[in-house]
C-alpha positions as CSV (number, residue, x, y, z in Angstrom):
1,X,-52.7,-26.7,13.2
2,X,-53.7,-25.5,16.6
3,X,-54.9,-21.9,16.8
4,X,-52.2,-21.1,19.7
5,X,-49.6,-22.6,17.2
6,X,-50.8,-20.5,14.3
7,X,-50.8,-17.6,16.8
8,X,-47.0,-18.4,17.7
9,X,-46.1,-18.8,14.2
10,X,-47.5,-15.5,12.9
11,X,-45.9,-13.8,15.7
12,X,-42.8,-15.1,14.9
13,X,-43.1,-14.2,11.5
14,X,-43.8,-10.7,12.2
15,X,-41.0,-10.4,14.4
16,X,-38.6,-11.6,12.0
17,X,-40.1,-9.1,9.4
18,X,-39.8,-6.2,11.9
19,X,-36.3,-7.2,12.8
20,X,-35.2,-7.2,9.2
21,X,-36.8,-3.7,8.5
22,X,-34.7,-2.1,11.3
23,X,-31.1,-3.5,10.3
24,X,-28.9,-0.9,9.0
25,X,-28.1,-0.5,5.4
26,X,-24.8,-1.3,4.2
27,X,-22.7,1.9,3.3
28,X,-21.9,2.4,0.1
29,X,-18.2,2.3,-0.5
30,X,-16.2,3.8,-3.6
31,X,-13.1,2.0,-4.0
32,X,-9.8,3.8,-5.6
33,X,-7.0,2.5,-7.3
34,X,-3.5,4.3,-6.6
35,X,-3.2,6.7,-9.6
36,X,-0.2,6.3,-11.8
37,X,1.8,8.9,-13.6
38,X,5.1,7.5,-14.5
39,X,6.3,7.2,-18.0
40,X,8.0,4.1,-19.1
41,X,11.3,3.9,-20.9
42,X,13.7,1.2,-22.4
43,X,17.1,0.5,-20.8
44,X,19.7,-2.1,-20.7
45,X,18.6,-5.1,-18.4
46,X,20.7,-5.5,-15.4
47,X,22.2,-9.1,-14.6
48,X,20.5,-9.8,-11.2
49,X,17.0,-10.6,-10.2
50,X,14.7,-8.7,-7.2
51,X,11.6,-10.0,-5.2
52,X,9.6,-7.1,-4.0
53,X,7.9,-7.9,-0.3
54,X,4.9,-6.5,1.2
55,X,6.0,-3.9,3.7
56,X,5.0,-4.7,7.3
57,X,2.3,-2.0,8.7
58,X,0.4,-1.5,12.0
59,X,-3.2,-2.3,12.1
60,X,-4.4,0.7,11.3
61,X,-2.6,0.8,7.8
62,X,-2.9,-3.0,7.0
63,X,-6.2,-2.4,5.6
64,X,-7.9,-1.0,2.8
65,X,-9.2,2.1,4.5
66,X,-7.9,5.5,3.4
67,X,-6.2,6.7,6.7
68,X,-6.4,10.4,7.9
69,X,-5.3,12.3,10.9
70,X,-7.7,15.1,11.2
71,X,-5.8,16.4,14.4
72,X,-3.4,15.6,16.9
73,X,-2.4,11.9,17.3
74,X,-6.2,10.7,16.5
75,X,-6.1,8.5,13.3
76,X,-9.7,8.1,11.3
77,X,-10.4,7.2,7.8
78,X,-12.5,8.8,5.1
79,X,-16.2,7.6,5.0
80,X,-17.5,5.6,2.3
81,X,-14.2,5.3,0.5
82,X,-11.8,2.3,0.3
83,X,-8.4,1.5,-1.4
84,X,-8.9,-1.4,-4.1
85,X,-6.5,-3.4,-1.8
86,X,-4.8,-3.1,1.4
87,X,-2.0,-0.2,1.9
88,X,0.9,-2.8,2.0
89,X,-0.2,-4.5,-1.2
90,X,-0.9,-1.3,-3.0
91,X,2.5,0.0,-2.3
92,X,4.3,-3.5,-3.2
93,X,2.4,-3.6,-6.3
94,X,3.4,0.2,-7.0
95,X,6.9,-0.6,-6.7
96,X,6.9,-3.5,-8.8
97,X,5.3,-1.5,-11.7
98,X,7.9,1.3,-11.1
99,X,10.7,-1.2,-11.7
100,X,9.0,-2.5,-14.5
101,X,8.4,1.2,-16.0
102,X,11.9,2.0,-15.3
103,X,13.0,-1.0,-17.3
104,X,16.3,-1.8,-15.7
105,X,15.6,-4.3,-13.5
106,X,13.5,-7.1,-15.8
107,X,13.7,-10.3,-13.5
108,X,11.2,-9.3,-10.9
109,X,8.8,-11.2,-8.7
110,X,6.7,-10.6,-5.6
111,X,6.7,-12.3,-2.4
112,X,3.3,-13.9,-3.1
113,X,5.0,-16.0,-6.0
114,X,7.9,-17.2,-3.4
115,X,10.5,-17.4,-6.3
116,X,14.1,-16.9,-5.3
117,X,15.9,-13.6,-5.9
118,X,19.4,-12.4,-6.0
119,X,17.9,-9.5,-3.7
120,X,14.8,-8.6,-1.8
121,X,13.1,-5.2,-1.1
122,X,11.5,-5.2,1.9
123,X,10.6,-2.9,4.9
124,X,8.0,-1.2,7.0
125,X,5.1,1.4,5.9
126,X,5.3,3.7,8.7
127,X,3.0,6.3,7.4
128,X,0.3,6.3,4.3
129,X,-2.1,8.8,5.2
130,X,-3.4,12.5,4.9
131,X,-2.6,14.8,7.7
132,X,-4.5,18.0,8.7
133,X,-1.7,20.7,9.3
134,X,-2.1,23.9,11.7
135,X,-4.1,26.2,10.1
136,X,-6.4,23.7,8.0
137,X,-3.7,22.9,5.2
138,X,-3.8,19.3,4.2
139,X,-1.0,16.9,2.8
140,X,-0.4,13.3,2.0
141,X,2.6,11.7,4.0
142,X,3.9,8.3,3.0
143,X,7.0,7.0,5.1
144,X,8.6,3.9,4.0
145,X,11.9,2.1,5.7
146,X,13.1,0.1,3.0
147,X,16.0,-2.7,3.2
148,X,17.8,-4.2,0.6
149,X,18.5,-7.7,1.5
150,X,20.4,-10.6,-0.1
151,X,18.4,-13.4,-1.1
152,X,20.6,-16.4,-0.3
153,X,21.6,-15.5,3.0
154,X,18.8,-12.8,4.3
155,X,21.7,-10.2,5.1
156,X,20.9,-6.6,5.4
157,X,22.7,-5.0,2.6
158,X,21.8,-1.3,2.9
159,X,18.7,0.7,4.5
160,X,17.1,4.0,4.0
161,X,13.9,5.8,5.1
162,X,12.1,7.5,2.5
163,X,9.5,10.2,3.5
164,X,7.2,12.2,1.1
165,X,4.8,15.0,1.8
166,X,2.6,15.9,-0.8
167,X,0.5,19.1,-0.3
168,X,-2.9,19.2,-1.2
169,X,-5.2,22.0,-2.8
170,X,-8.5,20.4,-2.1
171,X,-9.7,18.3,0.8
172,X,-12.2,16.0,-1.2
173,X,-11.6,12.5,-1.3
174,X,-10.8,12.5,-5.1
175,X,-8.1,15.2,-4.7
176,X,-6.6,13.3,-1.7
177,X,-6.5,10.0,-3.9
178,X,-4.8,12.1,-6.5
179,X,-2.3,13.5,-3.9
180,X,-1.7,9.9,-3.0
181,X,-0.7,9.0,-6.5
182,X,1.8,12.1,-7.0
183,X,3.3,11.1,-3.5
184,X,3.6,7.5,-4.7
185,X,5.3,8.6,-7.9
186,X,8.1,10.6,-6.1
187,X,8.5,7.6,-3.5
188,X,8.7,5.0,-6.2
189,X,11.1,7.0,-8.4
190,X,13.4,7.4,-5.1
191,X,13.2,3.9,-4.0
192,X,13.9,2.6,-7.5
193,X,17.1,4.7,-8.2
194,X,18.3,3.8,-4.3
195,X,17.5,0.0,-4.9
196,X,19.5,-0.3,-8.4
197,X,22.5,1.9,-7.1
198,X,22.9,-0.2,-3.8
199,X,22.5,-3.6,-5.5
200,X,24.9,-2.6,-8.1
201,X,27.4,-1.5,-5.4
202,X,26.9,-5.1,-3.8
203,X,27.1,-6.7,-7.1
204,X,31.0,-7.2,-6.8
205,X,31.1,-8.2,-3.4
206,X,28.6,-11.1,-3.5
207,X,30.2,-12.4,-6.7
208,X,33.7,-12.4,-4.8
209,X,31.9,-14.5,-2.0
210,X,30.4,-16.7,-4.2
211,X,33.7,-17.8,-6.1
């Protein structure tokens, strides 16, 4: 190899090595599951099936970042912390688990399976974040606009907004995650009870139309 070619090769190698040394190191990330503190129970099975769909969400809430509103309308996220799944998937799976723990609706499925069901639970996730209030208080806010839909014809049978605000006593990420779990337990309990009540009311009407 000619001396000039050797020099060019050496310069290229040194340039590549220096470029690698100045690349930013990847930020360590802690992954968090959504905590669950809901007991399971045994109950008579209801004679209808339910499919749970992932709620729609804005771009801010559609990913795995743990959202926080530190002030006003500014949306941020906790550094170095992520949910184990995107927030809509977390809520869908938490609702699915909530129905299973409740025990009354035993014919359950999720939208990933694309199975038909008598009813579908869908909606929009409008808030899934912690918020700083005036004076420095922090609370977890979950807002879910639920719709119960008839599976066969996609007719909306009922809709309701659910909103949970869970105050926090600690601003550490681990405490925030615990707050999300407590708020989710409340939300799931309300949504499960509402869904079962609405579907049971709709059953006679649906059966009459199908006869």
